[in-house]
C-alpha positions as CSV (number, residue, x, y, z in Angstrom):
1,X,20.5,-14.7,79.1
2,X,17.1,-13.0,79.6
3,X,16.2,-10.6,76.7
4,X,15.8,-6.9,77.6
5,X,12.3,-6.8,76.2
6,X,9.5,-9.4,76.7
7,X,8.9,-11.0,73.3
8,X,5.1,-10.8,73.8
9,X,5.3,-7.0,74.0
10,X,7.2,-6.5,70.8
11,X,5.1,-5.2,67.9
12,X,5.9,-6.0,64.4
13,X,4.6,-3.0,62.4
14,X,4.2,-3.2,58.7
15,X,5.1,-0.2,56.7
16,X,2.1,1.3,54.9
17,X,1.8,3.7,52.0
18,X,-1.7,4.8,50.8
19,X,-2.4,4.2,47.1
20,X,-5.1,6.3,45.4
21,X,-8.2,4.2,44.4
22,X,-9.4,4.3,40.8
23,X,-11.8,7.1,39.9
24,X,-15.5,6.4,39.4
25,X,-16.1,5.6,35.8
26,X,-18.5,7.5,33.5
27,X,-20.9,4.8,32.3
28,X,-23.3,6.8,30.3
29,X,-23.6,6.5,26.5
30,X,-23.9,9.3,23.9
31,X,-27.7,9.3,23.9
32,X,-28.1,9.0,27.6
33,X,-31.2,6.7,27.1
34,X,-31.9,3.1,27.4
35,X,-29.6,2.6,30.4
36,X,-30.2,0.2,33.2
37,X,-28.8,0.1,36.8
38,X,-29.4,-2.8,39.2
39,X,-29.5,-1.9,42.9
40,X,-28.8,-5.1,44.9
41,X,-29.5,-5.0,48.7
42,X,-26.9,-6.6,50.9
43,X,-28.7,-6.0,54.2
44,X,-29.3,-7.7,57.5
45,X,-27.6,-10.9,58.5
46,X,-25.5,-12.7,55.8
47,X,-27.0,-16.2,55.7
48,X,-27.0,-19.1,53.2
49,X,-30.2,-17.9,51.6
50,X,-28.6,-14.7,50.3
51,X,-25.9,-16.2,47.9
52,X,-28.5,-17.7,45.5
53,X,-30.4,-14.4,45.4
54,X,-27.1,-12.5,44.6
55,X,-26.1,-15.0,42.0
56,X,-29.5,-14.8,40.3
57,X,-29.5,-11.0,40.2
58,X,-25.9,-10.8,38.9
59,X,-26.7,-13.3,36.2
60,X,-29.9,-11.3,35.2
61,X,-27.8,-8.1,35.2
62,X,-26.2,-8.9,31.9
63,X,-26.5,-5.8,29.7
64,X,-26.9,-3.4,32.7
65,X,-24.4,-0.5,33.0
66,X,-23.7,-1.2,36.7
67,X,-24.7,-3.1,39.7
68,X,-24.8,-1.1,43.0
69,X,-24.6,-3.1,46.2
70,X,-26.6,-1.3,48.9
71,X,-24.6,-2.6,51.9
72,X,-25.8,-2.3,55.5
73,X,-24.8,-5.4,57.5
74,X,-23.0,-6.4,60.7
75,X,-22.0,-9.7,59.0
76,X,-23.1,-13.3,59.4
77,X,-22.0,-16.6,57.9
78,X,-18.5,-16.7,56.4
79,X,-19.4,-19.5,54.0
80,X,-22.3,-17.4,52.7
81,X,-20.1,-14.3,52.3
82,X,-17.5,-16.3,50.4
83,X,-20.2,-17.5,47.9
84,X,-21.3,-13.9,47.4
85,X,-17.7,-12.8,47.0
86,X,-17.1,-15.4,44.3
87,X,-20.3,-14.3,42.4
88,X,-19.2,-10.7,42.5
89,X,-15.7,-11.4,41.3
90,X,-17.2,-13.4,38.4
91,X,-19.5,-10.6,37.3
92,X,-19.1,-9.2,33.8
93,X,-20.9,-6.0,34.9
94,X,-19.2,-3.2,36.9
95,X,-20.0,-3.6,40.6
96,X,-20.0,-0.7,43.0
97,X,-20.3,-1.4,46.8
98,X,-22.2,1.5,48.5
99,X,-21.5,1.2,52.2
100,X,-24.7,2.5,53.6
101,X,-24.0,2.6,56.6
102,X,-21.8,-0.3,57.6
103,X,-20.0,-3.3,56.1
104,X,-18.8,-5.2,59.1
105,X,-17.3,-8.7,59.2
106,X,-18.7,-10.7,56.3
107,X,-20.0,-7.4,54.8
108,X,-16.3,-6.2,54.5
109,X,-15.4,-9.3,52.4
110,X,-18.4,-8.7,50.1
111,X,-17.5,-5.0,49.7
112,X,-13.9,-5.7,48.9
113,X,-15.0,-7.9,46.0
114,X,-16.6,-4.9,44.2
115,X,-14.8,-2.9,41.6
116,X,-15.3,0.3,43.6
117,X,-16.2,1.0,47.2
118,X,-18.2,4.2,47.9
119,X,-19.1,5.3,51.4
120,X,-22.1,7.1,52.7
121,X,-21.2,9.8,55.2
122,X,-20.8,8.1,58.6
123,X,-20.2,4.7,57.0
124,X,-17.7,2.1,58.4
125,X,-16.0,-1.1,57.1
126,X,-13.9,-3.7,58.8
127,X,-13.8,-5.9,62.0
128,X,-13.8,-9.1,60.0
129,X,-12.4,-11.6,62.4
130,X,-14.6,-14.7,62.5
131,X,-16.4,-15.7,65.7
132,X,-18.7,-18.6,66.7
133,X,-21.7,-18.7,68.9
134,X,-21.4,-20.8,72.1
135,X,-24.2,-20.6,74.7
136,X,-25.6,-17.5,73.1
137,X,-22.2,-15.6,73.3
138,X,-19.7,-14.9,70.6
139,X,-16.4,-16.7,71.1
140,X,-13.1,-16.4,69.2
141,X,-12.3,-19.1,66.7
142,X,-9.1,-21.0,66.3
143,X,-6.0,-19.8,64.3
144,X,-7.0,-22.2,61.4
145,X,-10.2,-20.3,60.7
146,X,-8.6,-16.9,61.3
147,X,-5.8,-17.8,58.8
148,X,-8.3,-18.9,56.2
149,X,-10.4,-15.7,56.6
150,X,-7.2,-13.6,56.5
151,X,-6.2,-15.2,53.2
152,X,-9.7,-14.7,51.7
153,X,-9.7,-11.1,52.6
154,X,-6.2,-10.4,51.2
155,X,-6.9,-12.3,48.0
156,X,-10.1,-10.5,47.5
157,X,-8.5,-7.1,48.0
158,X,-5.6,-7.8,45.7
159,X,-7.9,-9.2,43.0
160,X,-9.3,-5.6,42.8
161,X,-5.9,-3.9,43.1
162,X,-6.3,-2.9,46.7
163,X,-3.8,-3.1,49.6
164,X,-3.9,-6.6,51.0
165,X,-2.4,-5.5,54.3
166,X,-5.5,-3.4,55.1
167,X,-7.7,-6.4,54.5
168,X,-5.6,-8.6,56.7
169,X,-5.6,-6.1,59.5
170,X,-9.4,-6.3,59.6
171,X,-9.2,-10.0,60.5
172,X,-6.0,-10.4,62.6
173,X,-5.5,-8.1,65.6
174,X,-1.8,-9.1,65.6
175,X,-1.2,-7.2,62.3
176,X,-0.3,-3.5,62.8
177,X,0.1,-1.0,60.0
178,X,2.2,2.1,60.5
179,X,0.0,5.1,60.9
180,X,-3.2,3.1,60.4
181,X,-3.7,0.5,63.1
182,X,-2.2,-0.8,66.3
183,X,-1.3,-4.3,67.3
184,X,-4.1,-5.9,69.4
185,X,-6.9,-3.9,67.7
186,X,-8.9,-5.0,64.7
187,X,-9.0,-2.5,61.9
188,X,-12.3,-0.8,61.2
189,X,-12.3,2.2,58.9
190,X,-14.6,5.2,58.9
191,X,-15.6,6.7,55.6
192,X,-13.1,9.5,55.8
193,X,-10.3,7.2,57.0
194,X,-11.1,4.7,54.2
195,X,-10.7,7.6,51.7
196,X,-7.4,8.6,53.4
197,X,-5.9,5.2,53.1
198,X,-7.0,4.6,49.5
199,X,-9.8,2.1,50.1
200,X,-12.8,4.3,49.4
201,X,-13.2,5.7,45.9
202,X,-15.5,8.5,47.2
203,X,-17.9,9.6,49.9
204,X,-21.3,10.3,48.4
205,X,-24.5,11.3,50.2
206,X,-26.9,8.8,48.7
207,X,-27.5,6.4,45.8
208,X,-29.2,8.9,43.5
209,X,-26.1,11.2,43.8
210,X,-23.9,8.2,43.2
211,X,-25.8,7.4,40.0
212,X,-25.3,11.0,38.9
213,X,-21.6,10.7,39.5
214,X,-21.6,7.6,37.3
215,X,-23.4,9.5,34.6
216,X,-26.5,7.3,35.1
217,X,-29.0,9.8,36.5
218,X,-31.4,9.0,33.6
219,X,-31.0,5.3,33.8
220,X,-33.8,2.9,34.5
221,X,-33.4,1.4,38.0
222,X,-34.0,-2.2,38.7
223,X,-34.5,-3.2,42.4
224,X,-34.8,-7.0,42.5
225,X,-36.3,-8.7,45.6
226,X,-36.0,-12.2,47.0
227,X,-38.4,-14.8,45.7
228,X,-40.4,-17.0,48.0
229,X,-37.9,-19.8,47.9
230,X,-35.0,-17.5,48.7
231,X,-37.0,-15.9,51.5
232,X,-37.7,-19.3,53.1
233,X,-34.0,-20.2,52.8
234,X,-32.9,-16.9,54.3
235,X,-35.3,-17.5,57.3
236,X,-34.2,-21.1,57.9
237,X,-30.5,-20.4,57.6
238,X,-30.4,-17.3,59.8
239,X,-27.9,-18.1,62.6
240,X,-30.5,-17.5,65.3
241,X,-33.3,-19.5,63.7
242,X,-31.0,-22.4,62.7
243,X,-29.6,-22.5,66.3
244,X,-33.2,-22.6,67.7
245,X,-34.1,-25.4,65.3
246,X,-31.1,-27.4,66.3
247,X,-31.9,-27.0,69.9
248,X,-35.5,-28.1,69.3
249,X,-34.2,-31.1,67.4
250,X,-31.8,-32.1,70.2
251,X,-34.7,-31.8,72.7
252,X,-36.9,-33.9,70.5
């Protein structure tokens, strides 16, 4: 007997209930002096040269009141993002991801590993399904890779007390959340929407205002930069550069 409805058109929608995120902590001390904040840039393409830089900065941040991730990336290598995620989860210093202005793909995974996610007005986060470059064009990967990334995103979100369904919906277009996302569309959240569903702790204009909200307006600011070795590594492991080098090698 033929079913009344084609199985391919049936949507399985998960129920969703927003949960309020934790409030931003007050990290000042009684004197308000001698405080240090580390602002760590997560910008441009996520490559294999970035994880050593992030790990070094987080290790050197011991004793700081907070590490603020200044995030503005369309993504990059999944393996690089996973290494950064592990370093952030292992940090003993509070980590705040400031989405300024986008945390797309691998950037979403990195942001989810932070203790708090704060958006700049107009910021966005999501669209984290993995792709691969073939002939200069982005192609969808197999279910095995999607399943792995879906699990990484959910585990990262839940490690910080966030809703794992939101994280999965950013990776798998087959996951639909009631009142949040439709089947067939990857979830990408604007700043206001992220606050509505309980993913964003706050929407704040800029990093100085964020520091004031943390009670750290008088803190010393440390802005580390990549050293020469990390810079060379970032250049060589950039997906575009590494692809060109491989092509040259094959021609040779």
